[in-house]
C-alpha positions as CSV (number, residue, x, y, z in Angstrom):
1,X,156.7,83.1,126.2
2,X,156.0,85.3,129.1
3,X,154.0,88.5,128.5
4,X,152.1,90.8,130.8
5,X,148.9,90.7,128.9
6,X,147.3,88.7,126.1
7,X,146.1,90.5,123.0
8,X,142.6,89.4,122.0
9,X,140.7,89.5,118.7
10,X,136.9,88.9,118.7
11,X,135.5,87.6,115.5
12,X,131.8,88.5,114.9
13,X,129.2,88.5,112.2
14,X,126.1,90.1,113.7
15,X,124.8,92.2,116.5
16,X,127.6,91.4,118.9
17,X,125.8,90.7,122.1
18,X,128.5,88.3,123.2
19,X,131.1,90.9,122.2
20,X,129.3,93.4,124.5
21,X,129.5,90.9,127.3
22,X,133.3,90.6,126.7
23,X,133.7,94.4,126.6
24,X,131.7,94.8,129.8
25,X,133.7,92.1,131.5
26,X,136.9,93.8,130.5
27,X,135.6,97.1,131.9
28,X,134.6,95.5,135.2
29,X,137.9,93.7,135.6
30,X,136.7,90.1,135.0
31,X,139.0,90.0,132.0
32,X,142.3,91.4,133.3
33,X,144.9,89.1,131.8
34,X,143.9,90.0,128.3
35,X,142.8,93.1,126.3
36,X,140.5,93.2,123.3
37,X,142.7,94.9,120.7
38,X,140.6,94.0,117.6
39,X,137.1,93.2,116.5
40,X,137.0,91.5,113.1
41,X,133.8,90.9,111.1
42,X,133.1,89.2,107.8
43,X,129.9,91.3,107.5
44,X,130.3,95.1,106.8
45,X,126.8,95.7,108.3
46,X,127.5,93.9,111.6
47,X,126.4,96.1,114.5
48,X,129.2,94.6,116.4
49,X,131.6,96.9,114.5
50,X,129.7,99.9,115.9
51,X,130.0,98.4,119.4
52,X,133.7,98.1,119.0
53,X,134.0,101.7,117.8
54,X,131.9,102.9,120.7
55,X,134.3,101.1,123.1
56,X,137.4,102.5,121.4
57,X,138.4,99.2,119.9
58,X,139.8,98.8,116.4
59,X,137.1,97.4,114.1
60,X,138.0,95.8,110.8
61,X,135.8,94.0,108.1
62,X,137.1,91.3,105.9
63,X,134.4,90.3,103.5
64,X,134.6,86.8,102.0
65,X,132.4,88.0,99.2
66,X,135.0,90.7,98.3
67,X,137.9,88.3,98.8
68,X,136.3,85.8,96.3
69,X,137.5,82.6,97.9
70,X,138.0,80.9,101.3
71,X,141.8,80.9,100.8
72,X,142.1,84.6,100.0
73,X,139.6,85.4,102.9
74,X,141.7,83.4,105.4
75,X,145.0,84.9,104.2
76,X,143.5,88.4,104.8
77,X,142.3,87.4,108.2
78,X,145.7,86.1,109.1
79,X,147.4,89.3,107.9
80,X,145.1,91.4,110.1
81,X,145.6,89.2,113.1
82,X,149.4,89.3,112.6
83,X,149.3,93.1,112.2
84,X,147.6,93.4,115.6
85,X,149.9,90.8,117.2
86,X,146.9,88.7,118.4
87,X,147.4,86.0,120.9
88,X,143.9,84.7,121.4
89,X,141.0,84.6,118.9
90,X,137.4,84.5,120.4
91,X,134.6,83.5,118.0
92,X,131.5,85.3,119.2
93,X,128.8,84.6,116.7
94,X,131.2,84.3,113.8
95,X,129.1,82.7,111.0
96,X,132.0,81.7,108.7
97,X,133.5,78.3,109.0
98,X,137.3,78.4,109.3
99,X,139.3,75.8,107.4
100,X,141.4,73.1,109.1
101,X,144.6,74.7,107.8
102,X,143.7,78.1,109.4
103,X,142.8,76.5,112.7
104,X,146.0,74.5,112.8
105,X,148.0,77.7,112.7
106,X,146.4,78.7,116.1
107,X,146.5,75.6,118.3
108,X,144.7,76.3,121.6
109,X,144.4,79.9,120.6
110,X,140.9,79.9,119.2
111,X,137.8,79.6,121.5
112,X,134.1,79.5,120.6
113,X,130.9,79.8,122.6
114,X,128.1,77.4,121.6
115,X,124.5,77.6,122.9
116,X,124.1,74.1,124.2
117,X,125.8,71.6,126.5
118,X,128.2,69.9,124.1
119,X,128.0,67.1,123.0
120,X,124.2,67.7,122.8
121,X,122.9,69.7,119.8
122,X,126.2,70.7,118.3
123,X,128.2,70.2,115.1
124,X,127.3,71.0,111.5
125,X,124.0,72.9,111.0
126,X,123.6,73.6,114.7
127,X,123.8,77.3,115.2
128,X,121.6,80.2,116.4
129,X,117.9,79.4,116.9
130,X,118.3,75.9,115.3
131,X,120.1,74.7,118.5
132,X,117.2,75.8,120.8
133,X,114.6,74.5,118.4
134,X,116.3,71.1,118.5
135,X,116.6,71.1,122.3
136,X,112.8,71.9,122.7
137,X,111.9,69.4,120.1
138,X,113.8,66.7,121.8
139,X,112.3,67.5,125.1
140,X,115.4,68.0,127.2
141,X,114.8,69.6,130.6
142,X,118.2,71.2,130.9
143,X,120.3,73.0,128.3
144,X,123.0,75.7,128.6
145,X,126.2,76.9,126.9
146,X,129.7,75.7,126.3
147,X,133.0,77.5,125.6
148,X,135.5,75.2,123.9
149,X,138.7,75.3,122.0
150,X,138.3,75.2,118.2
151,X,139.7,72.3,116.3
152,X,139.0,70.9,112.8
153,X,135.7,69.3,114.0
154,X,132.8,71.8,114.3
155,X,132.1,72.1,118.0
156,X,134.5,69.2,118.6
157,X,137.4,70.9,120.5
158,X,138.2,70.5,124.2
159,X,135.7,72.0,126.6
160,X,136.8,74.9,128.7
161,X,133.6,75.8,130.6
162,X,129.9,74.9,130.7
163,X,126.9,76.3,132.4
164,X,123.5,74.7,132.6
165,X,120.1,76.5,132.2
166,X,116.8,74.9,133.0
167,X,114.1,74.8,130.3
168,X,110.7,76.1,131.2
169,X,107.4,74.5,130.0
170,X,106.3,77.6,128.0
171,X,109.7,78.2,126.4
172,X,109.9,79.1,122.7
173,X,113.3,78.9,120.8
174,X,113.4,82.8,121.2
175,X,112.8,82.9,124.9
176,X,115.2,80.0,125.5
177,X,117.9,81.7,123.3
178,X,117.6,84.9,125.4
179,X,117.8,83.1,128.7
180,X,120.8,80.9,127.7
181,X,122.6,84.1,126.5
182,X,121.9,86.0,129.7
183,X,122.4,83.2,132.3
184,X,125.2,81.2,130.5
185,X,126.9,82.6,127.5
186,X,127.5,86.1,128.9
187,X,129.0,84.6,132.0
188,X,131.2,81.8,130.8
189,X,132.6,83.4,127.7
190,X,134.3,86.2,129.6
191,X,135.4,83.8,132.4
192,X,136.8,81.3,129.9
193,X,138.5,84.1,128.0
194,X,140.2,85.3,131.2
195,X,141.3,81.7,132.0
196,X,142.9,81.1,128.5
197,X,144.6,84.5,128.7
198,X,146.1,83.6,132.0
199,X,147.4,80.3,130.4
200,X,148.9,82.3,127.5
201,X,150.7,84.9,129.7
202,X,152.0,82.1,132.0
203,X,153.2,80.2,129.0
204,X,151.1,77.2,130.0
205,X,150.8,74.3,127.6
206,X,147.4,73.1,128.7
């Protein structure tokens, strides 16, 4: 399948700082093999939806609560993704676990950013500040972020990119979270998105 540009959906649940990094990267030409066509949230109050509207991107909310079950929720998600002819799904702070059957329908087409150097501090229960709390508690001197393909194992898919960030002596989970976002997540998520979009439009099977 050769296409000129890959159509991207970004799935979000909160403020959308990683979404903003992707929008900025698209505007600056870092992402040029793909275009963000859709921002999809499971939270009607997510500020990320406002960011999308401000950038002129379609913003849609699919609430699991309203859907009533995981199955109905995922069917609705799939319907919206199909409507927008999405090629690549980017999870950017999407706080709803997707089922194995959903993920299997999009092999090598879903990527996620995680705020640690996988395989450290990842998997079930490791999200948001919990990741940084665990890193500080363990006493590691280097942490960072990872972008990986999503498979049926939480944070278990093939790694696309990683970037390390040094931990400082006076770090708190909050200061570390901000620095990992700024120095790692906001850099490698757009770069990895561009890389996968290139693979999609070149029809690569990697």
